[in-house]
C-alpha positions in Angstrom: 0.0 0.0 0.0 1.2 3.5 -0.9 0.0 6.6 1.0 1.1 10.0 -0.2 1.8 12.9 2.2 2.0 16.2 0.2 4.4 18.9 1.3 1.7 21.6 1.8 -0.5 19.3 3.9 2.1 19.4 6.6 1.8 21.6 9.7 3.5 25.0 9.4 4.8 27.5 11.9 6.7 30.7 11.0 8.2 32.3 14.1 10.2 34.8 12.2 13.6 33.5 13.3 12.4 29.9 12.5 10.3 28.6 9.6 9.2 25.1 10.3 7.1 22.4 8.5 5.9 19.4 10.6 5.3 16.1 8.9 3.7 14.8 12.1 1.9 16.4 15.0 4.3 18.7 16.9 4.0 21.6 19.2 0.8 23.6 18.3 0.1 21.5 15.2 -2.1 18.5 16.0 -3.6 16.1 13.5 -4.8 12.7 14.9 -4.2 11.2 11.4 -0.6 12.1 11.5 0.9 11.3 14.9 3.9 9.4 13.5 4.6 6.3 11.6 5.7 3.1 13.4 8.6 4.4 15.7 9.1 7.5 13.5 7.6 10.3 15.6 8.9 13.6 14.1 10.3 15.0 10.9 10.6 18.8 11.1 12.0 20.7 8.2 13.5 23.8 9.8 15.0 27.0 8.4 16.9 29.1 11.0 17.7 32.7 10.3 21.2 34.1 10.7 22.1 34.9 14.3 19.2 32.9 15.7 18.7 29.5 17.2 17.0 27.2 19.7 17.7 28.1 23.3 18.6 25.6 25.9 15.8 23.1 26.4 15.4 19.5 27.5 14.3 16.1 26.1 13.8 12.6 27.6 13.5 9.1 26.0 13.8 10.0 22.4 16.4 9.3 19.6 17.0 12.7 18.0 18.7 12.8 14.6 19.7 16.1 13.0 20.4 16.1 9.2 21.9 19.3 7.8 20.9 20.4 4.2 22.5 23.9 4.1 24.5 26.1 6.4 26.3 25.4 9.7 24.6 24.7 13.1 26.4 25.1 16.4 25.4 22.5 19.0 26.0 22.5 22.8 24.6 20.0 25.3 24.6 19.1 29.0 26.8 16.0 28.2 29.7 18.4 27.4 29.5 18.1 23.7 30.0 21.1 21.5 30.3 21.1 17.7 29.4 22.7 14.4 27.5 20.4 12.0 27.3 21.0 8.3 25.8 19.4 5.2 26.7 15.7 5.2 26.9 15.6 9.0 24.5 13.4 10.9 24.1 14.0 14.6 22.4 11.5 17.0 21.5 12.4 20.5 19.9 9.8 22.7 17.9 11.8 25.3 17.4 8.8 27.6 17.0 9.9 31.3 17.4 13.5 30.2 19.6 15.9 28.3 19.5 19.7 27.7 20.9 21.2 24.5 20.9 24.3 22.3 21.4 24.9 18.6 22.5 28.2 17.0 23.1 29.7 13.6 26.2 31.8 14.1 26.4 33.1 10.5 25.7 36.7 9.8 24.1 36.1 6.4 23.5 32.4 5.8 20.4 30.4 6.6 20.6 27.0 8.2 18.3 24.4 6.6 17.9 21.1 8.4 15.7 18.1 9.2 15.1 17.3 12.8 14.0 13.7 13.2 12.7 11.9 16.3 12.5 8.1 16.7 11.0 6.6 19.7 13.5 4.2 21.4 12.5 0.6 22.1 13.4 1.1 25.8 13.2 4.1 28.1 15.5 5.3 30.8 18.8 4.7 29.0 22.0 6.6 29.6 22.0 9.8 27.4 24.4 9.6 24.6 25.8 11.6 21.6 27.3 10.7 18.2 28.2 12.5 15.1 29.4 11.2 11.7 30.0 12.6 8.2 28.6 11.1 5.0 30.0 12.9 2.0 28.0 13.4 -1.2 29.9 10.7 -3.1 28.8 8.1 -0.5 25.1 9.0 -1.1 25.3 9.6 -4.9 23.1 7.1 -6.8 22.6 4.8 -3.8 20.9 4.5 -0.5 23.6 5.1 2.2 22.9 3.8 5.7 23.3 6.7 8.1 21.5 5.4 11.2 20.8 1.9 12.5 20.3 -0.2 15.6 23.7 -1.8 15.4 25.7 1.1 13.9 26.4 -1.0 10.8 28.4 0.3 7.8 29.7 3.3 9.9 26.2 4.6 10.6 25.2 6.3 13.9 23.6 4.0 16.4 20.0 4.4 17.5 18.1 2.4 20.2 15.3 1.1 18.0 14.8 -1.6 15.3 14.9 1.0 12.5 17.3 2.0 9.8 17.7 5.4 8.1 19.2 5.8 4.6 20.1 8.9 2.6 20.4 9.1 -1.2 21.2 11.7 -3.9 19.6 10.9 -7.2 19.7 12.7 -10.5 19.0 11.7 -14.1 19.4 8.0 -14.8 20.4 7.2 -11.2 18.1 4.9 -9.3 18.1 2.9 -6.0 16.1 0.0 -4.7 15.5 -1.1 -1.1 14.1 -4.5 -0.2 11.5 -4.6 2.5 11.4 -7.7 4.8 8.0 -9.2 5.6 6.1 -7.0 8.0 8.4 -4.0 7.6 7.3 -0.5 6.5 9.1 2.3 4.8 8.7 6.1 5.0 10.4 8.1 2.2 10.9 11.9 2.7 12.0 14.1 -0.2 14.3 16.8 1.3 15.0 18.5 -2.0 14.3 18.0 -5.7 12.0 15.5 -7.3 11.9 11.7 -7.5 9.5 8.9 -8.3 8.9 6.3 -5.6 7.2 3.1 -6.7 5.8 4.9 -9.7 4.5 7.9 -7.7 6.1 11.3 -8.4 7.2 13.3 -5.4 8.6 16.8 -5.0 10.5 18.6 -2.3 8.8 18.2 1.1 6.6 15.3 -0.1 6.7 11.9 1.6 5.2 8.5 1.1 4.2 5.7 3.4 4.9 2.2 2.1 3.5 -1.0 3.6 2.8 -4.5 2.3 5.3 -4.0 -0.5 8.4 -6.1 -1.3 10.6 -3.2 -2.2 10.9 0.5 -2.6 12.1 1.8 -6.0 13.5 5.3 -6.3 14.1 6.7 -9.8 13.6 9.7 -12.2 15.5 11.9 -9.8 15.9 15.6 -10.5 18.5 17.0 -8.1 16.8 14.8 -5.4 18.0 14.4 -1.8 16.0 11.6 -0.1 15.7 10.0 3.3 14.3 6.5 3.6 13.2 5.0 6.9 12.9 1.2 7.2 10.6 0.6 10.2 9.2 -2.4 12.1 
């Protein structure tokens, strides 16, 4: 079964310093039809203005993945981590028993464009943790590159859930296929560009839920950047 989620159907909040689209219910946006998908709870597409950011705030019992599309985002947290993440960087923060953090765009003139992803962990109350890895464009070009997984396979960041996250860059004749094991679901989010997923054309911000299918086929890309979630 294929279920399309169009970009403009998402929740939207423009705070001036932050322009955010919510694929699932988040903050003041609530839609009982879109509370998440399997263990995938949040995909927020955020654009942060220069000299602005998220003040220090806390989370518990959530796997938080940050995927940078444009710009540079400064991160600080109560675990003692401090870094600047850029396109190709994937940051994983396991909130566990509790963590506080802040994110800031220190640029004077450049926006930061990112995806913030939350995945519900399979167990609560774990020790908080942090991980950051870089996946260059070549490793994602014309293929689905594993960037987050339960066992940290293929150099991916480790998440505490039976889920896997892949990233791909597709253009022209490039295509990618992902086999789905029995009972597994997929969620495909188009971050940029255009692509066809199992015969359905998608544009930037669009997404598709896939269930009861044997594989996911991505083709006809036009400067496409895609995230694929394999979920139990």
